[in-house]
N, C-alpha and C positions, 0 to 999 in steps of 0.2 A: 134640787135638794131643799127640803123644808125642815121645819123645827122637829118633826117626828123622825126624819132620817138622822138628823144631828143627835137627837136623844138616843136613838138606837146605837149609833156609832160611838157615842160617849160611853154608854154602858158596856158595849162589847170591848172597847179599848181597856176598860177597867177589869172586866171579867168575862171572857168569851164562853165560859162554861155555864152561864145563866140559863135557866130553863126558858123556854119560849114564853110561858105564862109570866115569869118574873120580868123578862125583857119587855113584854107587851105592857105590863103594869107600869114599869119605870118610864116608858115612852108615852103613856096615856093612850094606848091603842088596844084594840081587841087582838087576841092571839092570831086570828087569820090575817088581819090587815098587817100585823107586825111581821108575820112569816112571809107574806108577799113582798114587803119592803126589803127584808133581809135577802130574799132570793134575788130581787132586782139589783140590790147593792152588790151582790156577788157576781151576777151576770154582767154587770157593767164594769166590773173590775175595781170598784171602790173598796170592797172587801176582797183582798187578795188571798187571804188564808186565815186560818185560826190556829194559833200555836200556844204552847206552854212556854213561859219565860223561865229559864232555868237559872240556878245560882252558880255563877262561875267558880266561886271558891269551893263550894261543895263538890264540884266536878274537877277540881285541881287545875283550873286554868284561870287563876286569880291575877296573873300579871297581864296588863294591857300595854301594848307597844303601838305607838303611832309611827308609821314608816313613810317617809317621803322618798320618792324615786324621781330622779332626773334621767332622761334618756337623750341620746344623740341621734336617735332614729325617729322619724315622723312619717312613716309610711304604713299602708294598710297591712302588709305582711307582718311587719314587726309588731304592730298593735295587736293583731290577732294572736301571734305567738305569746306575747306578754299576757294578754287576757286569758289564754288557755292555761298558761303556767300558773297564774294566780288562782284561777278557778279550781285547780286541782289541789290547792293547799287548804286543808280544812281549818287551819288556825286563822286564816284570813277571813275576818268577819265582814268587812266592808272594803270596797275599793272605789275610789273616785278619781276621774280625770279632772285636773284642776288647772286654773290659770295662776300665774305667778312664777316664783323661782323654781318650784318643782312642777313636774308633769302629772304625778299621781300621788295620792295620799291613801293609805290604808290603815285599818285598825286590825291588829293581830292580838289574839289571846293565847297565852302559853302558861305552863306551870312555873317556868324559871328562865334565866338567861341562857342556859345551855340549850333549852328547847327552842328559844328564839334564834340562837345561832344556827340551828338546823334549818329553820325557815329561811333565814338570811342566805344560807348557802344555796338553797333551792332558787331563790330570787336571782342571785347574781350569775346563775348559769345562763340566763337569757342574754345573748349578745346584744350590745348596744346600750346597756345601762351605764350611764355616766357617773351616777352617784346614788347611794342608798344612805339615808340619814334616819336614825332611830331615836325616838324619845320614849322613855319609860314613864308611865303614869305613876305618880306617887300616891295619889288619893283620888277616889271617884267622888266628886261633889254632887253631881246630878246625873241621873240616868233614867230615861223613860223611853218607852216605845209608843206612847200616846202622842198622836199628832194634834196640833192645835186645830180646833174645828171652827173657830170664828171666821175663817177665811173661805169656808166651803160655800160653793154656789150651787 
């Protein structure tokens, strides 16, 4: 990955709707060379997709809940069951298996506490959950989908 790839990725993280000509100009490349690089970045999986970032509040899911889950089960069957359950809940935006006091951490978006309660009730249906702890975000200080590019090799 060189400075041209980094420039392309930087521009696409800011606005993936740029025309090829505008993207090429921003990266100091010709359109054909830029197009080839974008294709290669997509083929190698560096660019996983191109999406629109939507406004949560405008779509009535302005409440963010961070949910920690502890389990008493640590076997492949339970893990698959839990992952399948969480994957089927559209309000769960992110799920991480973590080290520390909890086993999993997820970010959930909902319109209100009652909607979160519905999500909570779906989660606790999975046998083997020892604890579910929820923290409601009071204010979003920083949010970005742009990854830092200075570490790219």
